N, C-alpha and C positions, 0 to 999 in steps of 0.2 A: 519427733525426737525420741520418744520412749521406745519405738520399734527399733531404731538404729542402736540405741543403748543396749537393748535386750539382745540383738543380733551380735553385737561386738562382745558383750560379756560372755555369751554362750560360746563364741569362737575362742576367746582367750582361755576360758575354763577347759574347753576341749583340748587345747594345746598343753594344758598343765600349768598355766599361770594362775596364781591365786588372785581372785577378785572378790572382795567382800563389801557389803554396804556398812557404812558407819558415819559418824559425824566428822566432818572436815571443817576446821576452823576457817574463818573468813580471811585469815592472813596466809593461807596455804599458797604454794608456788603456782598452782593452777586452781581456778574456781571449781570446787567440788571434788578435787582429786588430791590424793597424797600417796606416797609410797611408804610402806611400813614393813620392815623386815622382809623385803623382797616381794611384797604383794601390793596390789593396788587396792586402796580404800576409796570407795566411791560414795559420795553424798548426792543422790539423784536430784534432790531439791536445789542443789547449788551448782551442779554441772551445767556449764554453758555450751560446751562444744563436745559432742560425742567423739569426734575425731581425736581429741586429746587422750582418750583412753588408748587408742591405737599407738599414738606416738610414745606415750609412757610405757606401754607394753613392749614397744620396740627396744627401748632402753633395757628393760628387764631381759628380753629374749636374747639380746646381743651380748649380755654379760655372761661369762662362763658360769655354768651351773653351780660350781663350788663357791662362787662369790655372790651369786644372785641374792641369797638370803640376807646378806649384810647391807643391801641397799636400802636407803631410807630418804625420804623427802626430796631434796634437790639433786640427788644422785651425784654429789660432788666428787667422790672418788672414782666413779665409774669411767670417766674419760681416759684414765690412765691405761685401760685395757685396749690392746690393739683391736680394731674393728668394732669398738663399742661407743663411738662418739655420736654426735648429732647427725652427721650425714648417714651413717649406717642405720640409726634408729628411724630416721625419716624414710630411708629406702625400705626398711622392713615394714613400716607402717603403710607405705604406698602399696607394697605387695599384698598386704592384708586387705587393704581397701579394694584392690582388684579382685582378690579371691572371694570377698564377700559380695561383690557386685554393687558396691556403693560408689556414688559419684565422687570424683576427686575433691569436690568442694566440702565434703564431710571432713576429710583430713585437713586440707589446706583451706581452712575457714578464714573469714575476714578478721577474726580477732587474734590470729596467731602468726607465727613465722616473721615477726618484725616487719609487717607490712609487705612481705614478699610472696604472699599466697598466690596471687594471680600469675606471677612469674614462675612459681613452682608448678602450677597447673599447666602452664604452657611448656615448660621444660620437660616434665614427665610425660605430658601428652605428645610431645615430639619424639619420644623414645630416647631421651637423654636422661640417664638415671644416676644422679649423684649418690654416692654411697654404695652403689651396687657392687663395686669391686671388693669392698670390704666384706660384703655378704659372701661373695665367691671365695675369697681367701679364707673365710671361716668355714667353708665347706657347706654353705647353706643354699647356694644358688649357683647357676652357671650363666655365663654370658658368651656371646660371639662364637668363635671357633670351638671353644671347649664344649658348648652346648651341642653344636652341630656334630662334632666328633663322637659324642656319646648318644646322639639321636634323641636328646631330651629337649624339652622346651626351655628357652632362655628366661632369665629374669624378665618380668616380675613373677614368673613361676618359681616356687620355692621347693628345694629338695627336702628341707627340713626347716622347722620354724624356731627351734631353740638350740642355742649353743650347748655343747656338752661340757 
């Protein structure tokens, strides 16, 4: 687990997303994680699922840069932005999982996604990518004919990782 956490944290920092270690209370929305002023605060001793780092980073990445710093804890205001909802954050996190060479079970773990993890593994594994259209509309990836026309690989390949 520590190796996956280190890999993910290094990736997120390389993208320009803030990740710091700190104490996270037991009543946090996810064990060992919280969002504070647009950055992820990680409590390694309490983190249960490394993939949660990717999903929360997906929310930050899909939020326009000018608004990212205002995000905290449960990200309540974030869903009002076009292409910044749960589906897009999940699609972003899946693309990151692929880019890092991690198995999908790291992201779609048994403790998350309201019991739908196996269904999401099957869906994404079959090449059906909920949320990918939002990434495309935000200029972060291409799908289908748009990718072919530009001679670029389609999602889950990302053109860029952060919204401007």
